[in-house]
Structure formats: C-alpha cells, structure tokens
C-alpha positions in Angstrom: -4.0 11.7 20.4 -6.8 13.5 22.2 -10.3 12.4 21.7 -12.6 15.3 20.7 -15.8 13.3 21.5 -17.1 13.1 25.1 -17.9 9.7 26.6 -21.6 10.4 26.5 -21.5 11.4 22.8 -19.6 8.2 21.9 -22.2 6.1 23.8 -25.0 8.0 22.0 -23.4 7.3 18.6 -22.9 3.6 19.6 -26.6 3.3 20.5 -27.6 4.7 17.1 -25.2 2.4 15.1 -25.9 -0.9 16.9 -29.3 -1.7 15.3 -28.1 -0.9 11.8 -24.8 -2.9 12.4 -26.8 -6.0 13.4 -28.8 -6.0 10.2 -25.9 -5.1 7.8 -24.1 -7.5 5.6 -20.3 -8.1 5.8 -19.3 -5.2 3.5 -21.6 -2.7 5.2 -20.4 -3.8 8.6 -16.8 -3.2 7.5 -17.5 0.3 6.3 -19.6 1.1 9.4 -16.8 -0.2 11.6 -14.2 2.0 9.8 -16.4 5.1 10.3 -17.1 4.3 13.9 -13.4 3.8 14.7 -12.4 6.9 12.9 -15.0 9.1 14.7 -14.5 7.7 18.2 -10.8 6.8 18.3 -11.5 3.4 19.7 -9.4 0.4 18.9 -10.9 -1.7 16.2 -11.3 -4.9 18.2 -12.9 -3.0 21.1 -15.3 -1.3 18.6 -16.3 -4.7 17.3 -17.0 -5.9 20.8 -19.1 -2.9 21.5 -21.1 -3.1 18.3 -21.9 -6.8 18.7 -23.3 -6.5 22.2 -26.6 -8.2 22.9 -28.1 -5.2 24.8 -28.0 -1.5 24.0 -25.8 0.6 26.2 -27.6 2.9 28.6 -26.3 6.5 28.5 -26.3 7.8 32.1 -24.8 10.7 33.9 -21.4 9.9 35.5 -21.5 10.7 39.2 -17.9 11.3 40.3 -18.8 12.5 43.8 -21.6 10.4 45.1 
C-alpha cells in the first residue's frame, strides 16, 4: 500500500492531534487513534507511541545532500 501523505504532512497532522489526544477520555482517544491510523497508514502501536510523546515533534526540512 502506497502512502498518499508526505512525511511532512503526517508530522503536521501529528502536531495538531497530540494536544487534543492528551486531554481526551478513553473513548475519544480510541476514535482519534482510528482516524489517525486510517489517514496516515501507520501501524496502530506506532501511532500510540507517537501520540503519547512528551514533546511535540518538530517539522523540519529533510536535507538529503548536506
């Protein structure tokens, strides 16, 4: 399966969802997780790990030839 979202877009989505995910109750977290997994194509356990991070991810430009 090919992901249609770029890495940067997935990280931007993650940065938007993390604050809401932290304050949500169990049922809300489950539905948010399902939507996040469906839109990004990430494995469920990996998505849980990303969403429960202490710090927000920094979206930076990837420099392949530095």
